[in-house]
C-alpha positions as CSV (number, residue, x, y, z in Angstrom):
1,M,0.0,0.0,0.0
2,K,1.3,3.4,-1.0
3,I,0.1,6.3,1.1
4,L,0.6,10.1,1.3
5,A,0.4,11.5,4.8
6,V,0.1,15.1,5.9
7,E,0.8,16.5,9.4
8,T,0.0,20.2,9.9
9,A,-1.6,20.4,13.4
10,T,1.2,22.7,14.6
11,T,3.6,25.2,13.0
12,W,5.8,22.1,12.2
13,Q,4.8,20.8,8.7
14,S,5.5,17.2,8.0
15,V,4.7,15.3,4.8
16,A,5.6,11.7,3.9
17,I,5.0,9.0,1.3
18,L,5.2,5.4,2.5
19,E,4.9,2.1,0.7
20,D,4.0,-0.3,3.5
21,D,7.0,0.0,6.0
22,L,9.2,1.7,3.4
23,I,9.6,5.5,3.5
24,L,9.7,6.6,-0.1
25,A,10.0,10.3,0.6
26,T,9.6,12.7,3.5
27,H,10.0,16.4,4.2
28,E,9.7,18.4,7.4
29,Q,10.0,22.1,8.1
30,E,9.0,24.9,10.4
31,A,6.1,26.4,8.5
32,G,5.2,29.3,10.9
33,G,1.6,29.3,9.9
34,A,2.4,29.3,6.1
35,Q,1.1,25.8,5.4
36,G,-1.4,27.3,3.0
37,S,1.4,28.2,0.6
38,L,3.9,25.4,1.4
39,L,1.9,22.2,1.6
40,L,0.9,21.6,-2.1
41,P,4.3,22.4,-3.5
42,T,5.8,20.1,-0.9
43,I,3.5,17.3,-2.0
44,D,4.4,17.9,-5.6
45,R,8.1,17.7,-4.8
46,L,7.7,14.4,-2.9
47,L,5.7,12.8,-5.6
48,A,8.3,13.7,-8.1
49,Q,11.1,12.6,-5.8
50,S,9.5,9.2,-5.4
51,G,8.6,8.8,-9.1
52,L,4.9,8.7,-8.4
53,Q,1.7,10.4,-9.5
54,L,-1.4,10.8,-7.4
55,S,-3.0,7.9,-9.3
56,D,-0.3,5.6,-8.1
57,L,-1.3,6.0,-4.4
58,S,-3.5,3.7,-2.5
59,G,-4.8,6.3,-0.1
60,L,-4.3,9.4,2.0
61,A,-3.9,10.1,5.7
62,C,-4.3,13.4,7.5
63,S,-3.6,14.5,11.1
64,I,-6.8,16.1,12.5
65,G,-5.7,17.6,15.8
66,P,-5.9,18.8,18.4
67,G,-3.6,21.7,17.6
68,S,-3.6,24.9,15.5
69,F,-6.9,25.7,13.9
70,T,-5.2,27.2,10.8
71,G,-2.8,24.4,10.3
72,I,-5.4,21.7,10.8
73,R,-7.8,23.2,8.3
74,V,-5.1,23.6,5.7
75,G,-4.2,19.9,6.0
76,I,-7.7,18.6,6.0
77,A,-8.8,20.9,3.1
78,T,-5.8,19.8,1.1
79,C,-6.5,16.1,1.6
80,L,-10.1,16.6,0.8
81,G,-9.1,18.3,-2.4
82,L,-6.8,15.5,-3.3
83,R,-9.6,13.0,-2.5
84,G,-12.1,14.9,-4.6
85,A,-9.7,14.9,-7.6
86,T,-8.7,11.2,-7.3
87,S,-11.3,9.3,-5.3
88,L,-8.6,8.0,-3.0
89,P,-9.7,6.8,0.4
90,L,-8.8,9.1,3.3
91,A,-7.9,8.1,6.9
92,L,-8.1,10.6,9.7
93,V,-5.5,10.3,12.5
94,P,-5.6,12.1,15.9
95,T,-2.3,14.1,16.3
96,L,-1.5,13.0,19.8
97,E,-2.0,9.3,18.9
98,A,0.4,9.7,16.0
99,M,3.0,11.2,18.4
100,A,2.6,8.4,20.9
101,R,3.2,5.9,18.0
102,S,6.8,7.3,17.9
103,L,7.6,5.6,21.2
104,E,6.7,2.1,20.3
105,A,6.9,-0.5,23.0
106,A,7.5,1.9,25.9
107,T,7.2,0.1,29.2
108,V,5.4,3.0,31.0
109,P,2.4,5.2,29.9
110,V,3.4,7.8,27.3
111,C,2.0,11.3,27.3
112,P,2.4,13.5,24.2
113,M,1.7,17.2,24.8
114,L,1.1,20.2,22.6
115,V,0.7,23.9,23.3
116,S,-2.9,25.2,23.5
117,R,-4.0,28.8,23.9
118,R,-3.7,31.1,26.9
119,G,-1.1,29.1,28.8
120,E,-2.7,25.8,28.5
121,V,-1.6,22.4,27.1
122,Y,-3.2,19.5,25.2
123,W,-2.4,16.0,26.4
124,A,-3.5,12.4,26.2
125,I,-2.0,9.2,27.7
126,F,-1.4,5.9,25.9
127,R,-0.1,2.5,26.9
128,W,1.6,-0.1,24.8
129,T,0.2,-3.6,25.4
130,G,2.0,-6.9,25.4
131,E,0.5,-7.5,22.0
132,G,2.1,-4.5,20.5
133,R,-1.1,-2.5,20.4
134,L,-1.3,1.2,21.4
135,D,-4.3,1.8,23.8
136,R,-5.6,5.1,24.8
137,A,-5.6,5.3,28.6
138,V,-6.7,9.0,28.9
139,D,-8.6,10.7,26.1
140,E,-7.4,14.1,24.8
141,Q,-7.6,16.8,27.4
142,V,-6.9,20.5,27.6
143,G,-6.0,22.5,30.7
144,T,-3.4,24.4,32.7
145,P,0.0,23.0,33.5
146,Q,-1.3,22.5,37.1
147,A,-4.4,20.6,35.9
148,F,-2.1,18.3,33.8
149,A,0.2,17.7,36.7
150,Q,-2.6,16.8,39.1
151,S,-4.0,14.3,36.5
152,L,-0.9,12.2,36.7
153,T,-1.1,9.3,39.1
154,E,1.8,7.0,38.1
155,P,5.3,7.2,36.4
156,T,4.8,8.6,32.9
157,L,6.9,9.4,29.9
158,V,6.2,12.9,28.7
159,F,7.2,14.7,25.5
160,G,6.2,17.4,23.0
161,A,6.1,21.2,22.8
162,G,3.5,21.3,25.6
163,W,6.1,19.8,28.0
164,S,9.1,21.9,26.8
165,S,7.1,25.2,27.0
166,M,5.5,24.5,30.4
167,E,8.1,22.2,32.2
168,S,8.8,24.4,35.2
169,E,5.1,25.0,35.9
170,I,4.3,21.3,35.6
171,R,7.2,20.2,37.8
172,T,6.2,22.7,40.5
173,A,2.7,21.3,40.6
174,L,3.6,17.6,40.4
175,S,2.9,15.3,43.4
176,E,6.0,14.1,45.1
177,S,4.7,10.5,44.5
178,V,4.7,10.9,40.7
179,T,7.8,10.8,38.6
180,V,8.0,11.8,34.9
181,T,10.6,10.8,32.4
182,V,11.2,13.1,29.4
183,G,11.2,11.4,26.0
184,P,14.0,11.8,23.4
185,H,14.1,15.2,21.5
186,H,13.4,13.6,18.1
187,V,9.8,12.7,19.0
188,F,8.8,16.1,20.3
189,K,7.4,17.2,16.9
190,P,4.5,15.4,15.2
191,S,5.6,13.3,12.2
192,A,3.7,12.4,9.0
193,I,5.5,9.1,9.0
194,Q,3.6,8.0,12.1
195,V,0.4,9.5,10.6
196,A,1.0,7.3,7.5
197,R,1.5,4.2,9.6
198,I,-1.7,4.6,11.6
199,G,-3.5,5.7,8.4
200,M,-2.5,2.5,6.6
201,E,-3.8,0.4,9.5
202,R,-7.1,2.3,9.4
203,L,-7.5,2.0,5.6
204,R,-6.8,-1.8,5.8
205,R,-9.7,-2.2,8.1
206,D,-11.9,0.1,6.1
207,A,-11.9,2.9,8.7
208,I,-12.3,5.5,5.9
209,A,-13.4,9.1,6.4
210,G,-16.9,9.9,5.2
211,D,-18.4,13.1,3.8
212,L,-18.8,14.9,7.2
213,I,-15.2,15.8,8.3
214,A,-14.3,18.3,11.0
215,P,-11.0,19.1,12.8
216,F,-10.7,17.4,16.2
217,Y,-10.7,20.2,18.8
218,V,-10.7,19.7,22.5
219,Q,-11.7,23.3,22.8
220,R,-13.4,25.5,20.3
221,A,-11.2,27.6,18.1
222,E,-11.6,31.4,18.0
223,A,-11.9,31.4,14.2
224,E,-14.8,28.9,14.5
225,I,-16.5,31.1,17.0
226,Q,-16.1,34.2,14.8
227,Y,-17.5,32.2,11.8
228,E,-20.7,31.4,13.7
229,R,-21.1,35.1,14.6
230,S,-20.5,36.4,11.1
231,G,-22.1,33.7,9.0
232,G,-20.9,32.7,5.5
233,A,-18.6,30.0,4.4
234,S,-16.3,28.5,7.1
235,P,-12.5,28.8,6.8
236,L,-12.3,25.1,6.0
237,T,-14.8,25.4,3.2
238,R,-13.0,28.4,1.7
239,R,-9.7,26.7,1.9
240,L,-11.2,23.5,0.3
241,Q,-12.5,25.6,-2.6
242,R,-9.0,27.1,-3.2
243,V,-7.3,23.7,-3.0
244,E,-9.8,22.1,-5.4
245,T,-9.1,24.8,-7.9
246,K,-5.3,24.4,-7.6
247,I,-5.5,20.6,-7.9
248,A,-7.7,20.8,-11.0
249,E,-5.2,23.2,-12.6
250,R,-2.3,20.8,-11.8
251,L,-4.2,17.8,-13.2
252,A,-5.1,19.7,-16.4
253,R,-1.5,20.7,-16.9
254,G,-0.5,17.0,-16.5
255,R,-3.1,15.9,-19.1
256,R,-1.9,18.5,-21.6
257,R,1.7,17.4,-21.2
258,S,0.8,13.7,-21.6
259,H,-1.0,14.5,-24.9
260,S,1.7,16.8,-26.3
């Protein structure tokens, strides 16, 4: 199975193409909120680098949050545009679950963390079972560093930008009976490679995204609130319309080249 995966839930943009366990192409960069202009060109480059066209793929996978409203909607709209142009199946992958996948076979609970708004963090807790399965022990949460610290009841492996940005506050609030171990630096940023691996598992069991798709928010985004107040097309819908136009133009250029 060949799959294109997109991770844009933070300012860190990650894109990967995998064939089963083989990584065919990948690119990661600090996007700084510019995913809207960077994502499609990156996908084009990786397809060219791997010698593939969209029609060669078996499916798509996209990280759906929690995280940055802007980044998530760019990723989802782009994948929806690609799906609309190719009819490829799409798998949706929670961002924190994909991050936890990076620490396969950890012997203690793993807790990926991301930065939220107003001095808060997102987190969820996962456990690797003896069968090599990743189970969700605590669903996605959002709260203050103090609330996170108070939620821990056993030794836990923590990692991600939420930890690095709020470490001192969390350590101050931790119970003396709870110890935390910090994960390796290379897993602190979300990776499209892990999104692809979870996406392939979901596509193989026909866990395919339907028509009604929305970003996964633990708290409501400010842009979402403003949309409800003002009416009109949502940011996700407007982004999808722009992506569909760009993809149609790319496909048309490809057809003209193939007939020339």
